[in-house]
C-alpha positions in Angstrom: -20.8 12.2 -4.9 -20.2 15.8 -5.8 -16.4 16.0 -5.5 -14.9 12.7 -6.6 -11.5 14.2 -7.3 -11.2 16.0 -4.0 -8.7 13.4 -2.6 -6.5 13.7 -5.6 -6.6 17.5 -5.5 -5.6 17.5 -1.8 -2.8 15.0 -2.3 -1.6 17.0 -5.3 -1.5 20.2 -3.3 0.5 18.5 -0.4 2.9 17.0 -2.9 3.3 20.4 -4.6 4.0 22.1 -1.3 6.5 19.4 -0.3 8.2 19.9 -3.7 8.3 23.7 -3.2 10.0 23.3 0.2 12.6 20.9 -1.2 13.3 23.1 -4.1 13.8 26.2 -1.9 16.0 24.3 0.6 18.0 22.8 -2.3 18.4 26.3 -3.8 19.4 27.8 -0.5 22.0 25.1 0.3 23.2 24.7 -3.3 22.0 21.1 -3.3 21.1 20.5 -6.9 19.9 17.0 -6.2 17.4 18.1 -3.6 16.3 21.0 -5.8 15.7 18.6 -8.7 13.7 16.3 -6.5 11.6 19.3 -5.4 10.9 20.2 -9.0 9.8 16.7 -9.8 7.5 16.6 -6.7 5.9 19.9 -7.9 5.2 18.4 -11.3 3.8 15.3 -9.7 1.6 17.3 -7.5 0.3 19.4 -10.4 -0.5 16.2 -12.3 -2.4 14.8 -9.3 -4.4 18.0 -9.0 -5.3 17.9 -12.7 -6.4 14.2 -12.3 -8.7 15.4 -9.5 -10.2 18.1 -11.6 -10.8 15.7 -14.5 -12.6 13.3 -12.1 -14.9 16.1 -11.1 -16.0 16.7 -14.7 
């Protein structure tokens, strides 16, 4: 299996994108809670992608 971490990388990208959207909406509406949630999602997504990359090695 050539790309064992592909699933993690895809999930990570989706989570990062979802986090970016929440962050931007929170920023635009001055909703600090939503903005913080978005930042956490972006970090979680980045970690998921890193796990996928490590699985490929």
